[in-house]
C-alpha positions as CSV (number, residue, x, y, z in Angstrom):
1,M,8.6,-104.4,171.1
2,E,8.2,-103.5,174.8
3,Q,9.5,-106.0,177.3
4,A,6.0,-106.8,178.7
5,N,4.7,-107.6,175.2
6,R,7.8,-109.7,174.5
7,D,7.3,-111.6,177.7
8,F,3.7,-112.5,176.7
9,L,4.9,-113.7,173.3
10,L,7.5,-115.9,174.8
11,E,5.0,-117.2,177.4
12,L,2.7,-118.3,174.5
13,L,5.6,-119.9,172.7
14,H,6.6,-121.8,175.8
15,T,3.1,-123.3,176.2
16,P,2.3,-126.6,174.4
17,S,-0.8,-126.0,172.2
18,P,-1.1,-129.1,169.9
19,S,-4.1,-128.9,167.6
20,S,-7.1,-130.5,169.4
21,N,-5.6,-129.6,172.9
22,E,-5.3,-125.9,173.1
23,V,-6.9,-125.4,176.6
24,E,-3.7,-124.4,178.5
25,I,-2.7,-121.7,176.0
26,Q,-6.2,-120.3,175.7
27,K,-6.5,-119.9,179.5
28,K,-3.2,-117.8,179.4
29,W,-4.5,-115.8,176.4
30,I,-7.8,-115.0,178.2
31,Q,-6.0,-114.0,181.4
32,Y,-3.9,-111.5,179.4
33,V,-6.8,-110.1,177.3
34,K,-9.4,-109.8,179.9
35,G,-7.4,-106.8,181.4
36,F,-8.4,-104.6,178.5
37,A,-11.3,-106.3,176.6
38,D,-14.9,-105.2,177.1
39,E,-16.0,-108.8,177.0
40,I,-14.5,-112.3,176.7
41,R,-16.3,-115.0,174.7
42,T,-15.6,-118.7,174.3
43,D,-17.4,-121.4,172.3
44,H,-17.7,-125.2,172.0
45,A,-14.7,-125.4,169.6
46,G,-12.4,-123.9,172.2
47,N,-11.9,-120.5,170.7
48,A,-11.2,-117.5,172.9
49,I,-12.5,-114.1,171.7
50,G,-11.8,-110.7,173.2
51,V,-14.3,-108.0,172.2
52,L,-14.3,-104.2,172.0
53,N,-17.5,-102.3,171.4
54,P,-19.8,-105.4,171.3
55,D,-22.9,-103.3,170.5
56,A,-21.4,-101.8,167.3
57,P,-23.2,-103.0,164.2
58,F,-20.0,-103.0,162.0
59,K,-17.9,-105.9,163.3
60,V,-14.3,-106.7,162.4
61,L,-13.1,-110.3,163.2
62,L,-9.3,-110.9,163.6
63,A,-8.3,-114.5,163.7
64,G,-4.9,-115.8,164.8
65,H,-4.8,-119.6,165.4
66,C,-3.1,-120.7,168.6
67,D,-2.6,-124.4,167.7
68,E,0.7,-126.0,166.7
69,I,1.6,-129.1,164.8
70,A,2.2,-132.2,166.9
71,L,2.7,-135.9,167.1
72,V,-0.2,-138.2,168.2
73,I,0.6,-141.6,169.8
74,N,-1.0,-144.4,167.9
75,R,0.7,-147.5,169.3
76,I,2.8,-148.6,172.2
77,D,4.9,-151.7,171.4
78,E,5.8,-154.5,173.8
79,D,9.2,-153.0,174.5
80,G,7.7,-149.6,175.6
81,F,8.5,-147.6,172.5
82,L,5.9,-145.1,171.4
83,H,4.9,-145.0,167.8
84,F,3.1,-142.0,166.3
85,D,1.2,-140.3,163.5
86,K,1.0,-136.6,162.7
87,M,-1.4,-134.0,164.0
88,G,-0.9,-131.4,161.4
89,G,1.9,-131.0,158.9
90,I,4.8,-132.7,160.6
91,N,8.0,-133.1,158.4
92,P,9.5,-136.5,159.2
93,K,13.0,-135.3,158.4
94,A,12.7,-132.4,160.9
95,A,11.6,-134.9,163.6
96,V,14.7,-137.1,163.4
97,G,16.8,-137.0,166.6
98,M,14.5,-134.5,168.4
99,K,13.6,-134.4,172.0
100,V,9.8,-134.3,172.7
101,N,7.4,-133.6,175.5
102,V,4.7,-136.3,175.5
103,L,1.6,-134.8,177.1
104,G,0.6,-137.9,178.9
105,Y,-2.6,-138.4,180.9
106,N,-0.4,-138.5,184.1
107,G,1.6,-135.5,183.1
108,Q,4.4,-134.6,180.7
109,V,7.1,-137.2,179.9
110,T,10.3,-136.5,178.1
111,G,11.3,-138.7,175.2
112,V,13.6,-138.8,172.2
113,I,12.9,-139.7,168.6
114,G,15.3,-142.6,168.0
115,V,17.5,-142.8,165.0
116,N,19.1,-145.9,163.5
117,A,22.9,-145.4,163.7
118,Q,24.6,-144.7,160.4
119,H,26.9,-147.7,161.3
120,H,23.8,-149.9,161.1
121,G,22.6,-148.5,157.8
122,G,21.0,-145.3,159.1
123,L,17.5,-144.2,157.9
124,K,16.4,-145.1,154.4
125,N,16.1,-142.1,152.0
126,D,12.4,-142.4,151.6
127,F,11.5,-142.9,155.3
128,D,8.2,-141.7,156.8
129,L,6.8,-141.2,160.3
130,D,6.1,-144.9,160.7
131,D,9.8,-145.6,160.5
132,L,10.3,-143.4,163.6
133,F,9.5,-143.9,167.3
134,I,9.8,-142.2,170.7
135,D,12.0,-143.6,173.4
136,C,11.0,-142.4,176.9
137,G,13.1,-145.0,178.7
138,Y,10.4,-147.5,179.4
139,K,11.3,-151.1,179.5
140,Q,8.0,-152.6,178.5
141,K,4.5,-151.8,177.4
142,D,2.8,-152.0,180.8
143,E,5.3,-149.5,182.2
144,A,4.6,-147.1,179.4
145,E,0.9,-147.4,179.8
146,K,1.1,-146.1,183.3
147,H,2.0,-142.7,181.8
148,V,0.9,-142.6,178.2
149,Q,-2.2,-143.8,176.3
150,I,-3.2,-143.9,172.6
151,G,-4.2,-140.5,171.5
152,D,-1.9,-138.6,173.7
153,L,0.0,-135.8,172.0
154,A,3.7,-134.8,171.8
155,V,5.4,-131.6,170.8
156,Y,9.1,-130.9,170.2
157,K,11.0,-130.1,173.4
158,T,12.5,-126.7,172.4
159,E,12.7,-123.3,173.9
160,P,12.0,-120.0,172.0
161,E,15.1,-118.0,171.4
162,I,15.7,-114.3,170.6
163,L,18.4,-114.1,167.9
164,M,20.5,-110.9,167.8
165,D,17.6,-109.0,169.5
166,R,16.1,-109.1,166.1
167,Y,14.4,-112.4,165.4
168,V,12.5,-114.9,167.4
169,S,13.0,-118.6,166.8
170,G,11.3,-121.8,168.1
171,R,8.5,-124.3,167.4
172,G,5.0,-123.2,166.8
173,L,5.5,-119.6,165.7
174,D,2.9,-120.9,163.2
175,N,0.8,-119.5,164.5
176,R,1.0,-118.5,168.1
177,T,2.5,-115.3,166.7
178,G,-0.9,-114.7,165.1
179,S,-2.6,-115.3,168.4
180,F,-0.3,-112.8,170.0
181,I,-0.8,-110.3,167.3
182,V,-4.6,-110.2,167.5
183,A,-4.4,-109.8,171.3
184,E,-2.0,-106.9,170.9
185,V,-4.2,-105.2,168.3
186,L,-7.1,-105.4,170.7
187,K,-4.9,-104.0,173.5
188,R,-3.8,-101.0,171.5
189,L,-7.3,-100.3,170.2
190,S,-8.7,-100.4,173.7
191,K,-6.4,-97.4,174.4
192,K,-6.7,-95.7,171.1
193,G,-10.4,-96.1,170.6
194,C,-12.4,-97.1,167.5
195,N,-15.8,-96.7,165.9
196,V,-16.4,-100.4,165.1
197,G,-16.8,-103.7,167.0
198,V,-13.5,-105.6,167.2
199,Y,-13.4,-109.3,167.8
200,A,-9.9,-110.7,168.4
201,A,-10.1,-114.5,168.2
202,S,-7.4,-116.9,169.3
203,T,-8.7,-119.8,167.1
204,V,-8.2,-123.5,167.4
205,N,-7.6,-126.5,165.0
206,E,-6.3,-124.5,162.0
207,E,-3.5,-127.0,161.5
208,T,-5.9,-129.9,161.2
209,N,-9.4,-128.8,160.0
210,M,-9.8,-125.0,160.5
211,G,-13.0,-125.8,162.5
212,G,-12.2,-123.1,165.1
213,A,-12.3,-120.4,162.4
214,Y,-15.7,-121.6,161.3
215,F,-17.1,-121.5,164.8
216,A,-15.7,-118.1,165.4
217,A,-17.1,-116.5,162.3
218,A,-20.4,-118.3,162.5
219,G,-20.8,-117.0,166.0
220,V,-19.7,-113.4,165.5
221,E,-21.3,-112.9,162.0
222,P,-18.7,-110.2,161.1
223,T,-18.9,-107.5,158.6
224,M,-15.4,-108.3,157.6
225,A,-12.7,-110.7,158.7
226,L,-8.9,-110.9,158.6
227,A,-6.8,-114.0,159.2
228,C,-3.5,-113.2,160.8
229,D,-1.2,-116.1,160.0
230,V,2.3,-116.8,158.7
231,T,3.7,-117.3,155.2
232,F,6.8,-118.7,153.7
233,A,9.9,-116.4,153.8
234,T,12.3,-117.2,150.9
235,D,15.3,-115.2,152.1
236,Y,17.6,-118.1,153.1
237,P,19.9,-120.4,151.2
238,G,18.4,-123.1,149.0
239,V,15.0,-121.5,148.2
240,N,14.0,-121.0,144.6
241,K,12.6,-117.4,144.6
242,N,11.6,-117.7,140.9
243,K,9.2,-120.5,142.0
244,H,8.2,-119.4,145.5
245,G,8.4,-115.6,145.4
246,D,10.5,-113.1,147.2
247,V,9.5,-112.6,150.8
248,K,11.9,-111.4,153.4
249,L,12.2,-111.1,157.1
250,D,12.2,-107.4,158.1
251,G,10.4,-106.7,154.8
252,G,7.1,-105.9,156.4
253,P,3.7,-107.7,156.6
254,V,2.6,-109.8,153.7
255,L,-0.8,-109.2,152.0
256,A,-2.5,-111.9,149.9
257,K,-3.8,-111.5,146.4
258,G,-6.2,-114.0,144.9
259,A,-9.8,-115.1,144.4
260,P,-10.7,-115.5,148.1
261,I,-9.5,-112.0,149.1
262,N,-11.8,-109.1,149.3
263,I,-10.3,-106.3,147.2
264,K,-11.7,-103.5,149.3
265,I,-10.1,-104.8,152.5
266,N,-6.8,-105.0,150.7
267,K,-7.2,-101.4,149.5
268,L,-7.8,-100.3,153.1
269,L,-4.6,-102.1,154.2
270,E,-2.5,-100.7,151.4
271,K,-3.8,-97.2,152.0
272,T,-2.9,-97.5,155.7
273,A,0.5,-98.8,154.9
274,R,1.1,-95.7,152.7
275,E,0.0,-93.5,155.5
276,L,2.4,-95.2,157.8
277,K,5.2,-95.2,155.2
278,M,5.4,-98.9,155.9
279,D,6.6,-101.5,153.4
280,V,4.3,-104.4,152.6
281,Q,5.0,-107.6,150.7
282,Y,2.7,-109.8,148.7
283,E,1.9,-113.5,148.2
284,L,-0.5,-115.1,145.7
285,T,-3.4,-117.2,146.9
286,P,-5.2,-117.9,143.5
287,R,-7.7,-120.5,144.7
288,M,-7.4,-120.9,148.5
289,T,-5.3,-119.3,151.2
290,G,-4.7,-122.4,153.3
291,T,-5.6,-120.4,156.4
292,D,-8.5,-119.6,158.7
293,A,-9.7,-117.1,156.0
294,D,-11.0,-119.9,153.9
295,R,-13.4,-121.2,156.5
296,M,-14.5,-117.7,157.8
297,R,-15.3,-116.7,154.3
298,L,-17.9,-119.4,153.9
299,T,-19.9,-118.9,157.0
300,G,-23.4,-117.4,157.1
301,K,-24.3,-115.4,154.0
302,G,-20.6,-115.1,153.2
303,V,-17.9,-113.0,154.9
304,P,-15.5,-110.6,153.1
305,V,-12.0,-111.7,154.1
306,S,-8.4,-110.8,153.8
307,L,-5.1,-112.3,155.0
308,V,-2.2,-110.5,156.6
309,S,0.8,-112.8,157.1
310,L,4.1,-112.7,159.0
311,P,7.1,-113.9,157.0
312,L,8.4,-117.1,158.5
313,R,11.6,-119.1,157.8
314,Y,11.7,-122.9,158.2
315,M,8.0,-123.5,158.3
316,H,6.8,-126.5,160.3
317,S,10.2,-127.2,161.8
318,P,11.4,-127.0,165.5
319,V,13.2,-123.7,164.6
320,E,10.7,-121.5,162.8
321,T,12.1,-118.0,162.7
322,S,10.4,-114.6,162.3
323,S,11.2,-110.9,162.8
324,L,10.2,-108.9,165.8
325,K,10.0,-105.8,163.6
326,D,7.6,-107.5,161.2
327,I,5.4,-108.5,164.2
328,D,5.3,-104.9,165.5
329,E,4.6,-103.5,162.0
330,E,1.7,-106.0,161.4
331,I,0.2,-104.9,164.7
332,E,0.6,-101.2,163.8
333,L,-0.9,-101.7,160.4
334,L,-4.0,-103.5,161.7
335,V,-4.5,-101.0,164.6
336,T,-4.3,-98.0,162.3
337,M,-6.6,-99.5,159.6
338,I,-9.3,-100.5,162.1
339,A,-9.0,-97.2,164.0
340,N,-9.6,-95.3,160.7
341,L,-12.9,-97.2,160.0
342,S,-16.1,-95.1,160.3
343,G,-18.3,-98.1,160.4
344,E,-20.1,-97.0,157.2
345,E,-17.8,-98.7,154.8
346,S,-19.1,-101.2,152.2
347,M,-17.0,-104.3,151.5
348,N,-19.0,-104.9,148.2
349,P,-16.4,-104.5,145.4
350,L,-19.2,-103.2,143.1
351,D,-20.1,-100.3,145.4
352,D,-18.3,-97.0,144.6
C-alpha cells in the first residue's frame, strides 16, 4: 500500500464516527474523493457518494459503511459519573478498564470506564453495560452537565497501529476499512477507465439500522450493488473453526454464499480472481448477510447484490486487526472486475 493511501486510511481510523454522528469522517472522505470523482452526492441520511460516469445506464454501487460502534450517555448521576447504553454491538467485557473520548456538546472529554477492584469483589461474572460507568473526574452532576448531556456519544480512546508493517489494528476497522476501500476503488478506476457508472458510497448507520444503505440504493437505483464490509477471521487461538469456518488474515478477500447473494456477481468476482491469480475465501450467509447488502437488495424493484468482506480479528473490540495485503487485494479485485464490465451484462440468474 502506497504511503499516501496508508495515510488516508489512518486518518479515517483516527476520526470518531459513531453510528448516528458520522459528519466529521464524511467531510474528510469527501475532501479526499472529490479530487478524482466526476461528481459528489450526499443525501438526508448522511451518506457521501463519489460518482464516475454518472450518465452511464449500467450502474454499480459500492457501499462501505463509515460508522463505528459507540457508547451513548443515558444518565448522569449525582456524583458526576456517566452511565451509558450501547450504540451498536458493544461487548461489555471489552469495555472494562478502557479510556474513552466522550463527544460532548462542548467538545471532547476524556474518561475512563471504572472497574470495581478485585479486592472489593471485582465484577460479577454476568455483568452488563448497566454495571459500568464513565469517570471523567467530575465531582457532581451539575459540573458534568456543563460538558456532557444525555444522548452524547463516546468511543474508545485508542490509536490505530501498524503491526510488523503487515497488519493494521485499532477500533472501528469495522467498517472504516470498507469506506476506505470504496474510495480507493473509485480512485483507481478514475485513472484506469471503465464502461459503467460507478457509485462509491461511504454509508452511515450500518451498526444500528442500515438506513444509510437503504437511502443510497434507493437514490442511485443501481443495476448491481456490492457491500464492502468485514467478516470474522478465525485464525487466532480459542476459535472453533469447525463451527465458525476457516478464514485467515492474508488469505485474500472473502466472498459470501447464500440466499441473498446474486450468483452472477459472484461468478464475475471469481472469474476476476482467477485472472489475477488471487486467492479468495468464502463465508456462508444462508438467510441474511448482516450487512448493507441486505437493505440495498430490498430497494426499488429489487437490486442484485453481493458481499466482499475483509477478514477481521477481534470483531467489535478496541483492537480489531486486519491485513494490509487483504485490503490491497480487495481493491484490486473490485477495480479489475468493474473495469472488465461492458455494461451489457445481465444479472438475471436465468439468462444465459
